[in-house]
TITI-538803 format. One line per 10 residues: number of its first residue (from 1); their letters; for each residue x, y, z of C-alpha. Coordinates in pm, 1 decimal, padded with zeros to 6 digits. Each point is the difference from the previous one (the first is absolute). Layout:
BEGIN
NUM> a> X Y Z; ...
END
This chain:
BEGIN
1> xxxxxxxxxx> -00038.6 00013.6 -00021.7; 00183.0 00299.9 -00080.9; 00006.1 00362.2 00239.5; -00246.9 00271.2 -00034.0; 00170.5 00361.9 -00039.1; -00098.8 00210.8 00315.3; -00105.7 00254.6 -00250.6; -00316.7 00223.8 00054.1; -00154.7 00168.7 -00283.8; -00153.7 00379.7 00070.5
11> xxxxxxxxxx> -00356.3 00003.4 00007.9; -00035.9 00299.7 -00259.8; -00209.3 00074.6 -00309.7; 00254.7 00066.4 -00270.5; -00057.8 00237.6 -00269.9; 00255.4 00003.8 -00321.0; -00079.7 00329.7 -00258.4; 00088.0 -00143.9 -00315.2; 00255.8 00178.2 -00166.4; -00211.5 00171.5 -00259.3
21> xxxxxxxxxx> -00235.2 00178.8 00204.2; 00245.3 00034.0 00281.0; 00132.6 00367.5 -00131.0; -00396.0 00071.0 00020.2; -00053.2 -00033.9 00373.2; 00150.7 00211.8 00250.6; -00234.6 -00132.5 00327.5; -00139.3 -00343.5 00057.1; -00252.0 -00038.0 00330.9; -00077.9 -00391.2 00062.0
31> xxxxxxxxxx> -00343.3 -00127.4 00213.4; 00017.9 -00350.7 00026.9; -00269.4 -00192.6 00213.9; 00028.5 -00351.3 00105.6; -00205.7 -00190.4 00251.6; -00197.5 00268.3 00102.4; 00289.9 00223.8 00067.7; 00151.4 00304.5 -00223.8; 00333.1 00167.6 -00050.5; 00102.8 00321.0 -00183.4
41> xxxxxxxxxx> 00307.9 00206.2 -00068.1; 00137.6 00173.5 -00250.3; 00298.6 -00243.2 -00156.8; 00361.7 00136.8 -00022.6; 00082.2 -00111.3 -00343.3; 00344.5 -00124.6 -00084.4; 00181.9 -00073.9 -00303.7; -00058.5 -00354.4 -00142.0; 00258.2 -00249.0 -00144.3; 00096.4 -00295.8 -00178.2
51> xxxxxxxxxx> 00269.5 -00250.6 00080.8; 00273.3 00006.6 -00334.5; 00238.5 -00293.4 00015.3; 00326.8 00075.4 -00034.9; 00279.3 -00238.2 -00063.0; 00089.0 -00327.5 00151.9; 00376.1 -00111.3 00135.3; 00176.6 -00284.8 -00161.6; -00031.5 -00374.5 00154.0; 00021.5 -00108.8 00259.6
61> xxxxxxxxxx> -00177.6 00251.6 00224.8; -00211.9 00124.4 -00312.6; -00097.6 00331.8 00253.5; -00269.5 00197.1 -00158.5; -00181.1 00372.3 00031.9; -00176.6 00215.1 -00087.1; -00078.9 00384.3 00022.7; -00325.1 00212.9 00062.3; -00105.6 00195.4 -00279.5; -00319.7 00223.0 -00025.5
71> xxxxxxxxxx> -00288.0 -00044.1 -00187.5; -00223.1 00274.7 00016.1; -00257.6 -00143.4 00214.6; -00051.5 00143.0 00391.1; -00127.2 -00226.0 00298.1; -00103.3 00048.5 00338.7; -00183.1 -00178.7 00287.8; -00308.7 00043.6 00245.8; 00060.5 -00188.6 00285.1; -00321.6 -00229.4 00117.3
81> xxxxxxxxxx> 00119.5 -00088.2 00394.8; -00115.4 -00320.9 -00154.9; -00031.8 -00192.7 -00316.8; -00252.6 -00315.4 -00044.4; -00106.1 -00127.0 -00317.1; -00361.7 00137.6 00030.1; -00097.6 00206.1 -00286.7; 00118.3 00394.2 -00007.8; -00146.6 00325.1 -00135.6; 00233.7 00269.4 -00106.1
91> xxxxxxxxxx> -00039.7 00266.2 -00105.7; 00233.2 00229.9 -00170.7; 00008.0 00387.0 -00043.7; 00247.5 00275.4 -00075.8; 00114.0 00320.2 -00162.2; 00174.8 00010.5 -00313.1; 00314.3 00203.9 -00122.6; -00167.8 00307.6 -00083.7; -00215.3 -00018.5 00362.6; -00322.3 -00113.7 -00149.3
101> xxxxxxxxxx> -00187.7 -00300.4 00150.8; 00083.1 -00367.9 -00128.3; -00303.1 -00211.4 -00073.7; -00119.5 -00214.0 00315.4; 00103.5 -00368.1 -00050.3; -00152.0 -00265.0 00206.2; 00060.6 -00370.4 -00037.8; -00148.0 -00305.3 00217.6; 00259.0 -00283.6 -00020.2; 00123.0 -00305.7 00231.1
111> xxxxxxxxxx> 00358.6 00026.5 00119.7; 00212.8 -00289.6 -00169.7; 00084.3 -00276.6 00232.6; 00327.4 -00226.0 -00013.8; 00277.5 -00212.4 00115.0; 00309.0 00069.0 -00174.6; 00232.2 -00214.8 00255.4; -00253.9 -00344.8 00003.0; -00322.3 -00101.8 00137.2; 00189.0 -00040.4 00366.1
121> xxxxxxxxxx> 00051.6 00347.5 -00027.7; -00194.8 00312.8 00098.8; -00232.0 00151.1 -00238.8; 00086.6 00366.3 -00147.9; -00336.3 00218.9 -00070.1; 00101.0 00304.9 -00246.6; -00226.9 00290.3 -00132.7; 00142.4 00168.8 -00297.0; -00147.1 00236.2 -00217.1; 00116.1 00161.8 -00337.3
131> xxxxxxxxx> -00146.2 00332.7 -00097.4; -00005.1 00158.9 -00336.8; -00144.4 00230.4 -00276.4; -00276.3 -00272.5 -00042.5; -00061.7 -00047.9 00388.4; 00051.2 -00231.0 00317.0; 00089.0 -00387.0 -00073.8; 00141.1 -00279.1 00246.9; 00360.1 -00052.1 -00068.7
END
């Protein structure tokens, strides 16, 4: 039997603003309700990135590395205190780069549950959203 990692996943609803929409967004406010409790906050949006593989060293160690490269997205997270597998109702509002108001976007969704370290280990629950010019969807 393999050991389970002592890793806790933060109980958050994460939001990524798509790269083609991010320049139009100034502020984002998220309200999320689950199990009769609601949390809301203006998110601090950070620049998103992707991992770019670098060359590997010669055998026998074959160590490889990667660097982070900006991808144009922006992301933030709303702390939920606790996160369960129950459905979430999310509402995203905010302002655009010119000071106007972004369209109100709402979504009812069920967080994703997974057992990435095997059936014997804890279930990981994640709630991730993507906002773009077309709306809000689960990612």
